[in-house]
C-alpha positions, -999 to 999 in steps of 0.1 A, spaced: 93 -56 14 106 -77 -14 87 -107 -25 101 -140 -9 102 -177 -15 106 -206 9 144 -202 4 142 -168 21 133 -187 53 161 -211 50 147 -235 25 128 -268 31 136 -283 65 138 -320 75 133 -333 110 166 -344 126 146 -366 149 108 -372 155 87 -347 174 83 -359 210 63 -329 224 39 -312 200 34 -283 225 71 -273 223 84 -286 192 75 -279 155 77 -306 129 97 -297 97 65 -304 77 45 -277 97 74 -252 93 78 -258 57 40 -253 52 39 -222 73 71 -208 54 56 -215 20 22 -198 28 41 -168 43 63 -166 12 32 -168 -11 16 -140 7 45 -116 -1 40 -120 -37 4 -107 -42 -9 -92 -10 -12 -53 -12 18 -37 3 -1 -5 9 -35 10 10 -40 47 14 -70 71 13 -71 108 15 -94 137 4 -84 162 -23 -76 197 -17 -75 231 -37 -43 245 -23 -14 232 -1 -11 195 5 -35 169 22 -31 169 58 -18 137 74 -46 138 100 -71 133 71 -50 104 56 -57 67 64 -31 41 57 -27 3 60 7 -12 52 24 -45 58 48 -29 82 21 -10 103 -8 13 101 0 42 124 11 77 119 48 68 113 37 47 84 17 73 66 31 85 32 38 122 23 12 134 -1 19 164 -21 -4 183 -45 17 193 -75 -12 211 -94 -49 210 -100 -59 173 -97 -23 160 -94 -11 140 -63 23 124 -55 21 97 -27 56 89 -13 68 66 13 105 62 25 126 38 5 130 15 34 114 7 67 125 -11 98 104 -41 107 93 -54 142 126 -74 143 147 -44 137 156 -55 101 157 -28 76 137 -38 45 136 -20 12 102 -9 -2 96 -22 -38 62 -16 -53 60 -38 -85 28 -25 -100 11 7 -105 -16 13 -79 -53 7 -83 -70 39 -77 -107 48 -70 -124 80 -66 -155 87 -45 -179 117 -39 -208 123 -16 -228 136 -45 -238 109 -72 -242 135 -98 -204 143 -97 -186 129 -127 -154 119 -111 -124 98 -122 -89 90 -108 -60 70 -122 -23 65 -117 1 81 -141 34 70 -128 50 49 -100 83 39 -86 95 15 -60 82 38 -32 59 62 -47 30 69 -72 13 97 -89 -24 101 -91 -44 121 -116 -80 133 -105 -106 145 -130 -141 160 -126 -158 159 -152 -137 131 -168 -109 147 -189 -107 178 -169 -81 178 -140 -99 189 -108 -97 188 -70 -135 191 -64 -166 174 -78 -179 192 -109 -215 194 -94 -209 194 -56 -178 214 -54 -165 193 -25 -134 173 -20 -131 140 -38 -122 109 -17 -92 89 -32 -83 54 -22 -52 38 -38 -35 3 -31 -6 -16 -48 16 -46 -43 
């Protein structure tokens, strides 16, 4: 979804005549406010949020992945997550999606994701960061202890939880 402006919704509207039935008619000023608020929300709200657990071999399973996107939050909206090496993960969505109106929209991330790492053991020294991104994908580097690529906590030896989101 590309960021939009009020012009994306036909621009500012003007009433052709006064609203005579507020139940079935919408005043231009109300439409303009709703369109402007909607356009503003496409600029800064996160497009996607995804969480998954690290693995020591193979790729994280979709069943263990949670996702929220502006176009849906079910299994079809889940990204493909691949482990390319110890502590290295690539999270990829299709380059476009079809919205609820049947319109194909291009995916366009504009910032690197924000990434957090969690462990069930407070003694684990864990860290995660993005190290590259494109319009539909980003790479995450996981470390434990900091400075050492890892898939498991340095003390607990259990999977590290990763949460990432971007606009």
